[in-house]
C-alpha positions, 0 to 999 in steps of 0.5 A: 199056888200061894199067890193064887190062894192069896188073891182068892182070899182077898177076893172073898174078903172084898165080896164080904166087905162090899156086902156089908151095910152102910149108912148111905142110900144110893140112887143111880139114874142109869144112862140107857139112851132114850128111856128110863132106868133107876137103880136104888140101893138101900143102906142094907144093900137091898136093891130095886130097879125101876124100869129097864130102858128100851134095850140091852143098854141097861145091862151095860149101865148096870155093870157100871153101877154095881159090883161085878159079883152082884147078880141079884135084884130084890125087886124090879118095878115097871112103871108102865108097859111102854117099850122105852121103860120095859124093853131092857127088862127081859135082859135083866131077868136073863142076867140077874136073879130077880125075887119080885116084880111090881107093875100096875094093872095096865097091860100091853099087846106089844112083843116087848111086854109079852117077852117080859111076861115070859121071863118073869114066869121063867124066873118064878119071880113073885108078881105084885100089883101096884096100888096107891098107898102101897109102901115098899120097905127097903130098910130101916127109915127107907121106903118107897111109897106109891102115889099113882098106879094105873088101872087095867084100862088106863092110858099107858102114860097116865097109868105110870107108877108115881112113887116117892123114895124116902130115906131120913130127911131126903126124898126122891120123886119118881114120875114115870111118864106122868102127863100134866093132868096126872101131875096136877091131880097129885099136886092138889091131892097130896100137896106138900107131900110131894116135896122132894130134893130130887125129881125124876122129870116126867116123860124124858122132859116132854112138854106134856109133863112138868106142870107148874103147880106140880113143880111148886109142890115138889120144890126140887133141888135137882131135876133129872132128865133121862133122855137120849142124845139127838133123840127123834122126839126132841126131848127135853123140850125147851118149854119144860126146861124153862119151867124147871129153871123157873122152879129153881132146880138144878137140871141134870141130864143123862144125855150130857152126863151119863149115869147120874148117881146120888148118895145120901146119909139121910141128911146130906145129899151129893151127886156125881156123874158116871160118864160113859 
């Protein structure tokens, strides 16, 4: 009985210690196969999940990225309603308590989209409409700013939420499946405001994204490609990889490395692979 009490006491203190604020922002590009899922954990432990991949793989990936006792997510963001971005989100709502859900106005008739809406209603999560210029404040000196959010009648990929995550001097640019035309528009509208140390490469490295002018304005140190092994689309395409290489970015791929985790104190940045 004494041993059990001691173990229980250590468990409680472990939970308390893990939940204390730190000086680090963590951004995990989850390995969910052919799809996108990004977990952001602010220094104060506020969490945002951006997209959920195509299926239940996101639950396993989250299990590797968060403590086992963590069963809540403050905000779930769906960049657009394609299956490879929202297919796993109903399972996320089943396993985690979700406070709020943010998405563009763009809707879908797909079964996956309808299943997600049912889960959101059941969870009673607050539904928020993404709008250009919106800022989501995660912590002191930590926010997510939305550069693009599609309209109700917009084409799915062009409707993708494009957002910049900032912590101190370090920035992450998250692009959903933004096509070339959208990237070029943002490059001319926002210019150097797109600069980011880490770029989440659009559309899993498809040749329909990663415009040269966009990469020039972004000037990333790292370019993360989220795609599946031997996927039927051939992502990432060689044309895209060539443009990324020409930009000087170090290319990191989830299909090769598994989940890719970045940690920053707002000044320095490091990455590691959480292999499968």
